[in-house]
Wavefront OBJ file of the C-alpha trace (Angstrom):
o trace
v 212.024 46.435 130.035
v 211.360 47.822 133.569
v 208.247 48.226 134.973
v 206.756 51.611 136.731
v 206.033 51.805 140.262
v 202.746 52.257 142.146
v 203.268 55.841 141.168
v 203.742 55.456 137.652
v 206.931 56.160 137.678
v 210.360 54.485 136.483
v 213.892 54.899 136.548
v 216.807 54.115 134.823
v 220.643 54.155 135.554
v 223.394 53.660 133.923
v 222.049 53.671 130.731
v 224.625 54.754 127.664
v 224.454 57.684 125.581
v 222.128 57.398 122.899
v 218.122 57.477 121.660
v 215.719 55.475 123.566
v 212.180 54.302 122.335
v 209.536 54.814 125.270
v 206.239 53.512 125.683
v 203.360 52.966 127.859
v 201.336 49.959 127.362
v 198.703 50.199 130.353
v 198.155 53.170 131.984
v 196.695 53.535 135.834
v 192.970 53.489 136.336
v 191.531 56.609 135.343
v 194.587 57.850 133.292
v 195.384 57.287 129.381
v 198.357 55.884 128.383
v 200.742 58.699 126.715
v 201.708 58.094 122.756
v 205.122 56.789 122.543
v 208.055 58.898 122.520
v 211.604 59.588 121.492
v 214.384 60.931 123.841
v 217.955 61.276 123.554
v 220.695 60.976 126.173
v 222.297 63.123 127.094
v 219.569 65.990 126.267
v 220.961 69.861 126.041
v 220.172 72.257 128.868
v 217.658 75.322 128.590
v 220.381 77.637 128.367
v 221.945 75.548 125.315
v 225.610 75.529 127.119
v 225.611 72.201 128.593
v 224.634 68.498 128.709
v 221.081 67.217 131.086
v 221.743 63.224 132.405
v 218.976 63.373 134.705
v 215.485 64.914 133.339
v 211.529 64.088 133.826
v 209.594 63.869 130.799
v 206.051 65.411 130.747
v 204.622 64.038 127.276
v 201.257 66.215 127.854
v 203.055 69.720 126.637
v 205.985 67.318 124.999
v 208.084 69.892 127.215
v 211.123 68.562 129.835
v 211.768 69.657 133.295
v 214.864 69.844 134.412
v 216.236 68.172 137.198
v 219.937 68.472 137.117
v 222.810 69.262 134.413
v 226.191 67.809 133.665
v 225.585 64.311 135.532
v 224.353 65.969 138.431
l 1 2 3 4 5 6 7 8 9 10 11 12 13 14 15 16 17 18 19 20 21 22 23 24 25 26 27 28 29 30 31 32 33 34 35 36 37 38 39 40 41 42 43 44 45 46 47 48 49 50 51 52 53 54 55 56 57 58 59 60 61 62 63 64 65 66 67 68 69 70 71 72
């Protein structure tokens, strides 16, 4: 289990492809925890013609911000 840093961020490297379950058990002061969520690796890119291996989940809008495609 990894824990977020002082900014509330966590980064994983070397994860095998698969389905992952994200849970936030504690939030910084003044913020609420997000509901648990599922994410698959890789994700399809917004154009639907490739794969994303790096991304930033944004739970409130259930949208994904693209950070890189094809492992970049």
